[in-house]
C-alpha positions, 0 to 999 in steps of 0.5 A: 787391798792390794792383790798380789796374784794376777788372777786375783787382781783380774777378778777384783777389777771385774767386780764393779759393785753394781750387781745385786748378787754374785750371780749377776756379776758372773753373768755380766763378766761373761758378757762384757767382752761382747762390747755391747753396753750393759747397765745393771740395777736400773729402774724400769717400770717402777722396779729394778732390773738386773741387766739392761743390754743396749737400750731394750734387752732386759735380762733378769736372773732369778736366784732363790733368795728373791724368786722362790715364792708364788708371790715373788713369781707373780711380781716377776711376771707382772713386771715382765708383762709391763716391760714387754708392753713398753717395748722391751724384750725380757729374758729370764734365767734361773740360778741353775741355768746361769751356773750349769747351762751357761752355753744355752744362756749365752746362745739365747742372749746372742740370738736376741742381740743378733735379732736386734732386741737390744736396739730401739 
């Protein structure tokens, strides 16, 4: 498809198809200008993670569809624990935080990067 409007072309170019959700796409598009390597939907400790920044900073973005039950929460906590034990830093954000509290999310990620949490 050929997009005629500049904004539509820019939006289409930003979407890589690697995200598991539109929420993840929004998160990655907002951080891409930072110039730090970002990988999506890679397997760590037997499960996919939403975003890996650098080599060690995992960001999980919890939309309602896959993170709403007690069983979902239990799996998430167990996976976070395993990642931490393997030397990763894990930041977890909700849909509401990414959509309605973006400045706070961005600050948290920036603080983790400034502390070197994305490096080995």
